[in-house]
C-alpha positions in Angstrom: 0.2 0.0 0.1 1.2 3.6 -1.1 -0.3 6.8 0.3 0.8 9.7 -1.9 0.1 13.7 -1.0 1.0 16.3 -3.2 1.9 19.8 -2.4 3.6 23.0 -3.5 0.7 24.0 -6.0 0.0 27.8 -6.2 -0.5 30.9 -8.3 2.3 32.1 -10.6 2.7 34.5 -13.5 3.9 33.4 -16.8 7.6 32.4 -17.0 7.7 31.5 -13.5 8.6 28.5 -11.6 7.1 25.8 -8.9 8.5 22.9 -7.5 5.7 20.3 -6.7 6.4 17.6 -3.9 4.8 14.1 -3.5 5.3 12.5 -0.1 4.7 8.8 -0.2 4.0 6.6 2.8 4.9 2.7 2.7 7.9 0.8 2.6 7.7 0.1 -1.0 8.3 3.5 -2.5 11.8 3.0 -3.6 10.8 -0.1 -5.6 7.9 2.1 -7.5 7.9 3.8 -10.4 6.6 7.3 -10.2 4.6 9.5 -12.5 3.2 13.0 -12.5 0.0 13.9 -14.4 -2.2 16.9 -14.9 -6.1 17.7 -15.6 -6.9 21.1 -16.8 -10.6 22.3 -16.5 -12.8 20.4 -19.1 -10.0 18.3 -20.2 -8.8 14.8 -19.7 -5.9 14.0 -17.4 -2.8 13.8 -19.3 0.7 12.5 -18.5 3.7 14.8 -17.7 6.4 12.4 -16.9 7.8 9.5 -15.2 10.9 8.5 -13.1 12.2 5.0 -12.7 12.3 3.5 -9.3 16.1 4.4 -8.9 16.0 7.9 -10.3 18.0 6.7 -13.2 15.5 7.2 -15.8 13.0 9.9 -16.7 10.5 10.3 -19.5 8.4 13.3 -20.3 5.3 14.4 -22.3 6.3 16.2 -25.7 4.7 19.4 -24.2 7.3 19.8 -21.4 9.9 20.9 -23.8 12.6 20.7 -21.3 11.0 23.0 -19.0 10.0 20.7 -16.2 12.4 18.1 -14.3 11.3 15.3 -12.2 13.4 14.0 -9.7 13.3 11.5 -6.3 14.8 10.9 -2.8 14.0 7.5 -1.9 15.4 8.2 1.5 12.9 10.8 2.0 10.0 8.8 0.4 9.4 11.7 -1.9 9.3 12.7 -5.5 9.7 16.3 -7.1 8.8 18.2 -10.1 10.3 21.3 -10.9 8.6 23.4 -13.4 10.0 26.3 -15.0 9.3 28.9 -17.7 5.5 28.1 -17.0 2.9 29.1 -19.4 -0.7 29.6 -18.8 -1.7 26.4 -20.8 0.1 24.7 -17.4 -2.8 25.7 -15.5 -3.9 22.2 -14.0 -4.5 20.1 -11.2 -1.2 18.0 -10.7 -1.3 14.3 -9.7 1.5 12.2 -8.5 0.8 8.7 -9.2 2.8 5.2 -7.9 3.0 2.1 -9.9 4.5 -1.1 -8.0 5.8 -2.6 -11.2 9.4 -1.5 -11.5 9.7 -2.0 -15.3 9.7 1.3 -16.7 7.3 0.6 -19.5 4.1 2.1 -20.7 4.4 4.9 -17.8 2.4 7.3 -20.0 -0.7 5.4 -19.5 -2.8 6.1 -16.3 -3.7 2.2 -16.0 0.0 1.4 -15.4 -0.3 3.3 -11.8 -1.7 1.7 -8.8 -2.0 4.6 -6.5 -2.7 8.2 -6.7 -2.6 11.2 -5.0 -5.5 13.7 -4.3 -3.8 16.6 -6.3 -2.5 20.1 -6.1 -3.8 23.1 -8.2 -1.4 25.2 -10.2 -2.7 28.5 -11.6 -0.3 30.4 -14.3 -1.6 33.7 -15.0 -0.5 35.7 -18.3 
């Protein structure tokens, strides 16, 4: 069982930065593939990026364009999403998710993930 809690959301202006955190409980965190997703108003939830269990591999959606960086600290049971050069279209609720399968395949699909956080709001104003 893994419980996830996101934090760090807020309101920023275009071009600003935010760092989201995902705190995990449970002893299996270090064996989980972790992902970030987001859902904008009126849109379906979409994949943002993922990181493998060790932190050695990451994968991002095309729209990230080098602006976001995912990292993790297994000693702290935490994952992070550093977001720079934010745009109004990045406005969404951001969710972290955990997949207990350590194989880094299909990480862009929601069905891969077993556990989800409650989300944190990010608002980017122009």
